[in-house]
Each structure stands twice: as structure tokens, then as C-alpha cells.
Backbone as numpy.savetxt, mean C-alpha at the origin, in Angstrom:
# Nx Ny Nz CAx CAy CAz Cx Cy Cz
11.91 8.65 -6.64 12.88 7.58 -6.65 12.75 6.86 -7.75
13.73 6.08 -8.25 13.84 5.42 -9.34 13.93 3.82 -8.94
13.12 2.95 -9.68 13.23 1.64 -9.56 13.18 0.88 -10.99
13.56 -0.37 -10.76 13.22 -1.20 -12.04 11.81 -1.40 -12.39
11.46 -1.58 -13.74 9.91 -1.75 -13.98 9.57 -3.10 -13.33
8.45 -3.11 -12.71 8.01 -4.21 -12.13 8.43 -4.37 -10.70
8.93 -3.31 -10.17 9.29 -3.25 -8.69 8.22 -3.10 -7.94
8.15 -4.14 -6.77 7.00 -3.95 -5.68 7.08 -2.64 -4.98
5.85 -1.85 -5.17 5.96 -0.62 -4.41 6.19 -0.62 -3.07
5.57 -1.44 -2.28 6.00 -1.60 -0.60 7.36 -1.72 -0.42
8.01 -2.75 -1.23 9.51 -2.82 -0.90 10.26 -1.53 -1.28
9.93 -1.02 -2.23 10.64 0.17 -2.76 10.43 1.53 -1.92
9.17 1.61 -1.40 8.94 2.64 -0.49 9.63 2.47 0.79
9.64 1.32 1.26 10.34 0.95 2.56 11.94 0.96 2.55
12.37 0.67 1.41 13.99 0.60 1.15 14.32 2.01 1.09
13.57 3.00 0.66 13.88 4.50 0.68 13.39 5.11 1.74
13.11 4.50 3.01 12.71 5.19 4.20 11.41 5.79 4.26
10.48 5.40 3.42 9.08 5.97 3.38 8.14 4.98 4.04
7.25 5.26 5.18 6.56 4.57 6.09 5.18 4.38 5.35
4.74 3.07 5.33 3.65 2.65 4.47 2.34 2.35 5.47
2.95 2.22 6.74 1.77 1.58 7.64 1.20 2.73 8.27
-0.27 2.83 8.31 -0.97 3.87 8.57 -1.25 3.71 10.17
-1.36 2.67 10.76 -1.40 2.44 12.10 -0.17 1.80 12.90
0.02 2.34 13.88 1.20 1.94 14.69 1.41 0.46 14.77
0.49 -0.34 14.90 0.46 -1.76 15.27 1.04 -2.33 13.89
0.52 -1.91 12.65 1.12 -2.27 11.52 2.78 -2.22 11.26
3.14 -1.26 11.75 4.68 -1.12 11.66 5.46 -2.40 12.55
4.68 -2.91 13.30 5.48 -3.91 14.19 4.82 -5.36 13.87
3.50 -5.36 13.44 2.84 -6.64 13.29 2.43 -6.83 12.01
3.09 -6.26 10.82 2.75 -6.49 9.45 3.08 -7.93 8.99
2.34 -8.17 7.85 2.50 -9.44 7.25 3.76 -9.63 6.47
4.72 -8.62 6.34 5.83 -8.39 5.53 5.70 -8.74 3.97
4.36 -8.13 3.51 4.14 -7.99 2.11 3.49 -9.11 1.60
2.80 -9.94 2.36 2.07 -11.19 2.02 0.54 -11.11 1.59
0.02 -9.75 1.54 -1.37 -9.40 1.50 -2.18 -10.11 2.37
-1.86 -9.97 3.70 -2.56 -10.71 4.58 -3.19 -9.55 5.76
-2.53 -8.55 6.10 -2.86 -7.78 7.17 -3.65 -6.35 6.65
-3.50 -6.01 5.55 -4.23 -4.87 4.85 -3.76 -3.45 5.55
-2.63 -3.31 6.09 -2.15 -2.25 6.71 -1.29 -1.27 5.93
-0.91 -1.63 4.69 0.18 -0.94 3.96 -0.73 -0.13 2.78
-1.74 0.54 3.05 -2.71 1.09 2.22 -1.90 2.33 1.63
-1.96 2.58 0.26 -1.47 3.99 -0.35 -2.77 4.34 -1.31
-2.72 5.58 -1.64 -3.66 6.29 -2.42 -2.95 6.48 -3.79
-3.19 5.96 -4.93 -2.51 6.01 -6.17 -3.14 7.33 -6.82
-2.52 8.34 -6.93 -2.97 9.63 -7.22 -2.88 9.90 -8.85
-1.77 9.34 -9.46 -1.39 9.46 -10.71 -0.76 8.42 -11.15
-1.12 7.97 -12.19 -0.15 6.58 -13.07 -0.81 5.41 -12.68
-2.10 5.20 -12.24 -2.55 3.90 -12.12 -2.49 3.06 -13.19
-2.43 3.54 -14.44 -2.35 2.74 -15.50 -1.02 1.94 -15.74
-0.18 2.45 -14.83 1.25 1.79 -14.84 1.46 0.87 -13.80
0.41 0.28 -13.24 0.46 -0.78 -12.26 -0.25 -1.85 -12.61
-0.09 -2.90 -11.88 -0.79 -4.26 -12.25 -2.22 -4.07 -11.65
-3.14 -4.83 -12.07 -4.45 -4.93 -11.84 -4.73 -5.47 -10.45
-5.68 -5.02 -9.74 -6.00 -5.61 -8.42 -6.22 -6.95 -8.43
-6.01 -7.64 -7.58 -6.31 -9.18 -7.41 -7.66 -9.22 -6.76
-8.38 -10.33 -6.88 -9.51 -10.49 -6.11 -9.36 -10.38 -4.50
-8.41 -10.76 -3.99 -8.02 -10.68 -2.67 -7.85 -9.10 -2.31
-7.04 -8.49 -3.09 -6.79 -7.19 -2.86 -8.24 -6.45 -2.88
-9.17 -6.62 -3.83 -10.25 -5.94 -4.13 -11.15 -6.09 -2.90
-11.09 -7.52 -2.45 -11.82 -7.72 -0.96 -11.32 -7.11 0.23
-9.95 -6.87 0.24 -9.45 -6.18 1.35 -9.74 -4.65 1.40
-9.99 -4.16 0.19 -10.26 -2.85 0.04 -11.66 -2.43 -0.34
-12.64 -3.48 -0.02 -13.94 -3.10 -0.75 -14.71 -1.86 -0.21
-14.12 -1.31 1.10 -15.18 -0.26 1.59 -14.24 1.07 1.38
-13.24 0.97 0.57 -12.24 2.32 0.35 -12.35 2.84 -0.99
-11.93 3.94 -1.34 -12.01 4.39 -2.68 -11.21 3.59 -3.79
-11.66 3.71 -5.06 -11.12 2.82 -6.03 -9.71 3.01 -6.15
-9.18 4.12 -5.84 -7.80 4.54 -6.02 -6.77 3.88 -4.91
-7.30 3.55 -3.91 -6.57 2.87 -2.89 -6.11 1.51 -3.15
-4.80 1.25 -2.89 -4.17 -0.03 -3.10 -3.45 -0.60 -1.95
-3.26 -1.73 -1.84 -2.22 -2.37 -0.90 -0.87 -2.25 -1.59
0.20 -1.58 -0.88 1.31 -1.29 -1.49 2.17 -2.66 -1.60
1.89 -3.66 -0.88 2.47 -4.81 -1.11 1.96 -5.78 -2.49
0.82 -5.17 -2.99 0.23 -5.89 -4.11 0.55 -5.02 -5.43
1.25 -4.05 -5.14 1.29 -3.14 -6.55 2.69 -3.44 -7.06
2.86 -3.70 -8.19 3.95 -3.60 -9.14 3.99 -2.57 -9.98
5.05 -1.81 -10.16 5.17 -0.42 -10.93 5.77 -0.62 -12.26
5.28 -0.33 -13.16 5.75 -0.36 -14.67 6.09 1.08 -15.31
5.81 2.27 -14.57 5.96 3.58 -15.06 6.02 4.43 -14.01
5.83 5.93 -14.37 5.95 6.75 -13.29 4.45 6.66 -12.62
4.33 6.79 -11.21 3.16 6.98 -10.39 3.56 7.96 -9.35
2.39 8.43 -8.80 2.27 9.38 -7.53 1.38 8.70 -6.74
2.03 8.53 -5.43 1.04 7.94 -4.27 1.08 8.86 -3.13
-0.12 8.64 -2.34 0.05 9.33 -0.93 -0.03 8.17 0.00
0.93 8.27 0.79 1.10 7.11 1.73 0.38 7.48 3.02
-0.21 6.39 3.64 -1.05 6.46 4.91 -2.12 7.28 4.88
-2.94 6.98 3.98 -4.29 7.83 3.72 -5.23 7.39 4.69
-6.21 8.07 5.06 -7.23 7.92 5.88 -8.03 6.53 5.47
-8.07 5.66 6.42 -8.82 4.46 6.05 -9.80 4.04 7.02
-10.02 4.85 8.12 -11.06 4.80 8.94 -10.95 3.44 9.99
-9.80 2.96 9.96 -9.36 1.84 10.77 -8.99 2.60 12.29
-9.55 1.87 13.41 -9.33 2.49 14.64 -7.91 2.03 15.13
-7.24 2.97 15.90 -6.09 2.56 16.43 -6.16 1.99 17.84
-5.44 1.28 18.08 -5.58 0.47 19.41 -4.61 1.25 20.35
-5.00 1.59 21.58 -4.15 2.37 22.16 -3.78 1.44 23.48
-2.58 1.49 23.86 -1.93 0.70 25.15 -1.66 1.65 26.08
-2.22 1.52 27.33 -2.00 2.50 28.45 -1.40 1.40 29.71
């Protein structure tokens, strides 16, 4: 998919019908891209140099995850990148019965 330079990754993925939320609850109770819930994690496989740097808040949210993991709501893209959406994060799913 193509977007303008500086486009927000979460917004671009969702606009193109790609699910970014790893947990079912995140799909319905997310923070709408405000960097509050930590459920829109992606793994940047290639092109990390074409994204903005992690903020202190994003670093704190992802402190126990691999360095290539990003919160898609915090990522602005300035070139070609490859991401894996919904990577394993170790967060437990809540089941409602």
C-alpha cells in the first residue's frame, strides 16, 4: 500500500482493512491511537530507519518486548517498511463465558 510520507502507520493499516489489535478486547476498547492502551503492537521487519524514533512513553510501553516492536499508533512512516501485524506479545486474553 502507498501512503504520503509521514503517514501514521496505525491509521494507514486500519484504513486498508488490516487488523492491528492482537487481543480481541483491543479491537473494541482501544485508545484510538492515543498511545494509551498498548494493543496496536507491530514488528518492524524492514525499514525501521524510515520511521520516527520511539518516544519515552512508547519505550516504556514496550520495555519487555523485542527492540523491533513498535506501537503502530506512534509510528510515522517516511519510506518503505515491512511490518508483521499482531506479533506475539505475551499478553493474556480475557475470555468471557
